[in-house]
C-alpha positions in Angstrom: 27.6 -6.6 -2.1 28.8 -8.2 1.0 32.3 -7.5 2.3 34.8 -10.4 2.7 34.3 -10.2 6.4 30.5 -10.3 6.2 30.8 -13.3 3.8 33.0 -15.1 6.3 30.6 -14.4 9.1 27.6 -15.6 7.0 29.5 -18.8 6.2 30.3 -19.3 9.9 26.7 -18.8 10.9 25.5 -21.3 8.3 28.1 -23.8 9.5 27.1 -23.4 13.1 23.4 -23.7 12.1 24.1 -27.0 10.3 26.1 -28.2 13.3 23.1 -27.6 15.5 21.0 -29.8 13.2 19.3 -27.0 11.2 18.7 -26.5 7.5 20.8 -23.8 5.8 19.0 -21.1 3.9 19.9 -21.2 0.3 20.7 -17.6 -0.5 20.7 -15.7 -3.8 19.5 -12.3 -5.0 16.0 -11.1 -4.4 14.8 -8.2 -6.6 12.3 -6.0 -4.8 10.3 -3.3 -6.6 8.8 -0.1 -5.2 7.5 2.9 -7.1 8.5 5.5 -4.5 11.7 7.2 -3.6 14.0 6.6 -0.6 12.5 7.9 2.6 8.9 7.0 1.5 6.6 4.6 3.3 7.1 1.8 0.8 10.9 2.2 1.0 10.9 2.1 4.8 9.3 -1.3 4.6 11.5 -2.5 1.8 14.7 -1.4 3.5 13.7 -3.0 6.8 12.9 -6.2 4.9 16.3 -6.1 3.3 18.0 -5.5 6.6 16.2 -8.4 8.3 16.6 -10.9 5.4 20.3 -10.2 5.0 20.8 -10.5 8.8 18.9 -13.8 8.9 20.2 -15.5 5.8 22.7 -15.4 2.9 20.2 -13.8 0.6 20.9 -10.4 -0.9 17.9 -8.1 -1.4 18.3 -5.6 -4.2 15.8 -2.7 -4.0 14.6 -1.0 -7.3 13.0 2.2 -6.2 11.7 5.5 -7.7 9.6 3.7 -10.4 12.8 2.4 -12.1 10.8 -0.7 -12.9 7.7 1.2 -14.0 4.3 1.8 -12.4 2.9 -0.4 -9.6 0.8 -2.2 -12.2 3.9 -2.9 -14.2 5.8 -4.1 -11.2 3.0 -6.5 -10.4 3.1 -7.9 -13.9 6.9 -8.5 -13.5 6.2 -10.2 -10.2 3.8 -12.5 -11.9 6.5 -13.4 -14.4 9.1 -13.8 -11.6 11.5 -11.3 -13.2 11.0 -9.4 -9.9 10.5 -11.5 -6.8 8.9 -9.1 -4.3 7.0 -5.8 -4.3 5.6 -3.4 -1.7 2.6 -2.2 -3.6 -0.4 0.0 -2.8 -3.5 -2.0 -2.5 -5.5 -0.1 -5.2 -3.8 -1.5 -8.3 -4.4 -5.1 -7.2 -8.1 -5.0 -8.1 -7.3 -5.3 -11.8 -5.7 -8.7 -11.0 -7.8 -10.0 -8.2 -11.2 -8.1 -7.8 -11.5 -9.1 -4.1 -8.6 -6.8 -3.3 -10.8 -3.8 -3.8 -12.6 -4.5 -0.5 -9.6 -3.1 1.5 -10.2 0.3 -0.2 -13.9 0.3 0.4 -14.6 3.9 1.5 -14.8 4.6 5.2 -14.4 0.9 6.0 -12.0 1.5 8.9 -12.5 4.2 11.5 -8.8 4.1 12.7 -5.6 2.2 12.4 -6.4 -0.2 15.2 -9.4 -1.5 13.3 -7.3 -1.9 10.1 -4.6 -3.8 12.0 -7.1 -6.2 13.6 -8.9 -7.0 10.4 -5.9 -7.2 8.0 -3.8 -9.2 10.4 -6.8 -11.4 11.3 -8.7 -14.1 9.3 -10.3 -11.6 6.8 -6.9 -10.2 5.8 -5.4 -13.6 5.5 -8.2 -14.8 3.3 -7.5 -11.9 1.0 -3.8 -12.7 0.9 -4.7 -16.3 0.0 -7.0 -15.1 -2.8 -4.0 -13.3 -4.5 -2.6 -16.7 -5.4 -5.1 -16.9 -8.2 -3.0 -14.2 -9.9 0.3 -15.9 -9.0 1.1 -13.6 -6.1 2.1 -14.9 -2.7 0.7 -12.5 -0.1 3.2 -11.9 2.7 1.9 -9.1 4.9 0.2 -5.7 5.0 2.3 -2.6 5.6 0.5 0.8 5.1 0.2 3.8 3.0 -2.2 5.3 5.5 -5.6 7.1 5.4 -6.0 9.0 2.1 -6.8 12.7 2.0 -7.9 15.1 -0.8 -5.8 18.0 -2.1 -6.6 20.3 -4.9 -5.5 23.6 -6.4 -8.9 25.1 -7.3 -11.0 25.7 -4.2 -11.5 24.7 -0.5 -13.4 21.4 -0.2 -15.7 21.1 2.8 -18.6 19.0 1.5 -18.9 16.5 -1.2 -20.6 19.1 -3.4 -17.3 21.0 -3.5 -15.7 18.1 -5.3 -17.9 18.5 -8.4 -15.9 18.7 -11.6 -12.4 18.5 -10.1 -10.0 16.8 -12.4 -8.5 14.3 -10.0 -5.7 11.8 -10.4 -6.5 8.4 -9.1 -4.5 5.2 -9.0 -4.8 2.6 -11.8 -7.7 1.0 -9.9 -11.3 0.4 -11.0 -12.5 1.1 -7.5 -10.8 4.4 -7.1 -12.0 5.6 -10.5 -15.6 4.7 -9.6 -15.4 6.2 -6.2 -14.4 9.6 -7.4 -16.9 9.4 -10.3 -19.8 8.9 -7.9 -18.5 11.6 -5.6 -18.8 14.0 -8.6 -15.2 14.5 -9.7 -13.6 13.8 -13.0 -11.1 11.0 -12.2 -8.1 10.3 -14.3 -6.1 7.0 -13.6 -2.4 7.8 -13.7 0.8 6.2 -12.5 3.1 7.8 -10.0 4.7 10.3 -9.6 2.3 13.2 -10.7 4.1 16.4 -9.6 4.5 17.7 -13.1 0.9 17.0 -14.1 -0.3 18.9 -11.0 2.2 21.8 -11.7 1.1 22.1 -15.3 -2.6 21.9 -14.5 -3.2 18.7 -16.4 -5.0 17.6 -13.2 -6.5 19.8 -10.4 -6.4 17.4 -7.5 -5.1 14.2 -6.1 -5.7 12.1 -2.9 -3.0 10.4 -0.8 -1.8 9.9 2.8 0.0 12.7 4.6 3.5 11.3 4.1 3.0 11.5 0.3 1.8 15.1 0.4 4.8 16.1 2.4 7.6 13.9 1.0 6.6 14.6 -2.6 6.3 18.4 -1.9 2.7 18.5 -3.2 2.3 21.6 -1.0 4.2 23.4 -3.8 1.5 22.7 -6.4 -1.6 22.2 -4.3 -3.1 24.9 -2.2 -6.0 23.1 -0.4 -6.0 19.9 1.7 -9.1 18.3 3.1 -8.7 15.6 5.8 -11.3 13.2 4.3 -9.7 10.0 5.4 -12.0 8.4 2.8 -10.0 5.2 2.3 -7.5 3.4 4.4 -4.7 2.6 1.9 -2.7 -0.6 2.7 0.4 -1.8 1.0 0.1 -5.4 0.1 3.6 -6.9 0.4 3.7 -9.8 -2.2 6.1 -12.2 -3.7 6.1 -14.1 -7.0 4.2 -17.3 -6.2 6.3 -19.3 -8.6 9.5 -18.1 -6.9 8.1 -18.5 -3.4 7.0 -22.1 -4.1 10.5 -22.9 -5.4 12.0 -22.2 -2.0 12.6 -24.6 0.9 10.1 -24.5 3.8 12.8 -22.8 5.9 13.4 -20.1 3.4 9.6 -19.5 3.0 9.2 -19.2 6.7 12.1 -16.7 6.9 10.8 -14.6 4.0 7.2 -14.4 5.5 8.4 -13.5 9.0 10.9 -10.9 7.8 8.1 -9.2 5.8 5.7 -9.3 8.7 8.4 -7.8 11.0 9.2 -5.1 8.4 5.5 -4.3 8.0 5.0 -3.9 11.8 8.1 -1.6 11.9 6.9 0.5 8.9 3.3 1.0 10.2 4.7 2.4 13.5 7.0 4.7 11.5 4.1 6.0 9.5 1.9 6.7 12.4 4.6 8.2 14.6 5.3 10.8 11.9 1.7 11.7 10.7 1.2 14.7 13.0 4.6 16.1 11.9 3.8 15.6 8.2 0.5 17.5 8.7 2.2 20.3 10.7 4.9 20.8 8.1 2.4 20.9 5.2 0.4 23.6 7.0 3.6 25.5 7.8 4.5 25.3 4.1 1.3 27.2 3.2 -1.4 24.6 2.6 -4.9 25.6 3.7 -6.2 22.6 5.6 -9.9 21.7 6.4 -9.4 19.4 9.4 -13.2 18.9 10.0 -14.9 18.5 6.7 -18.5 17.3 6.3 -17.7 13.6 6.1 -21.4 12.6 6.3 -21.9 14.1 2.9 -19.0 12.0 1.5 -20.3 8.8 3.1 -23.8 9.3 1.8 -22.6 9.5 -1.8 -20.0 6.8 -1.5 -22.6 4.4 -0.2 -23.9 3.7 -3.7 -20.6 2.0 -4.6 -21.8 -1.3 -3.0 -24.6 -1.5 -5.5 -22.4 -1.0 -8.6 -21.1 -3.7 -10.9 -17.6 -3.6 -9.4 -19.0 -5.2 -6.2 -21.4 -7.7 -7.9 -18.9 -10.4 -8.4 -19.8 -13.1 -5.9 -16.2 -13.5 -4.8 -16.0 -9.7 -4.1 -19.4 -9.8 -2.3 -18.2 -12.6 0.0 -14.9 -10.9 0.7 -16.6 -7.6 1.5 -19.0 -9.3 3.8 -16.1 -11.0 5.6 -14.4 -7.6 6.1 -17.6 -5.8 7.1 -18.5 -8.5 9.6 -15.0 -8.4 11.1 -15.3 -4.6 11.6 -18.7 -5.0 13.1 -17.4 -7.6 15.5 -14.7 -5.3 16.6 -17.2 -2.5 17.3 -19.5 -4.9 19.2 -22.3 -4.7 16.6 
């Protein structure tokens, strides 16, 4: 809630804006859902968005964190219904709603963060955000989860053959389930968090960026880490399309720009802290393979392109758009 002083200041700013011939932003409460806890990557973006929106308008952003609204899939369903207005959601679960979204998580698509930024912030990424409108999502920006790495509590994993038979938790995503199936694991789609399931041995393994492994103390229940970097995991920052379309043009512009600015801030935060997350996980006792045989992983993952999940013409066209954008960046 705003203090009396902050309400007065907001009213004064609106009055000055109108006096200068502008259009006042309407205000109201924006419900924003994330599945993670404070201090996590999604929350860094959400909290920056809240700060920016509340400093630029009379809106109040209320963040619902720590899966208080359910899994990411359930948050997306609530955004479709406009009972939640905005979400910072990992890209994986979107493929159930809009199959084209699975192209972001295509294995080994991006070699580094620079490639990811150029493609996602460029025409290919914007085409994907536009495609989300079919499922009543307004794509605002891409923040990031980061490159995903494998952890397990059974054995060291150096080549893809070492993955065989591991019971691995995957996101509620068709692509991620198929990826780990073709790599030889036994994938189990499961919402977040998963600490108890790892602790009890319900699952042997999981895959996530370094910040997740550290912030969620997975080093306590996972002995081995392999820096596979098999998927660049974006957050797709979305709004309810119905809600967004109900806003004035000025409000829409403010919301989009605030999320773009928050995403830029969050991506830098994540990358600036990655080396520290890795060092602390190793110091906590994790055995880390920093140079696995990635060629063996790439060779097995290559068959994904031939599976039914990529045969939808819309998915094929979007994947070609992304692959061509990466090739152009590399001068191929």
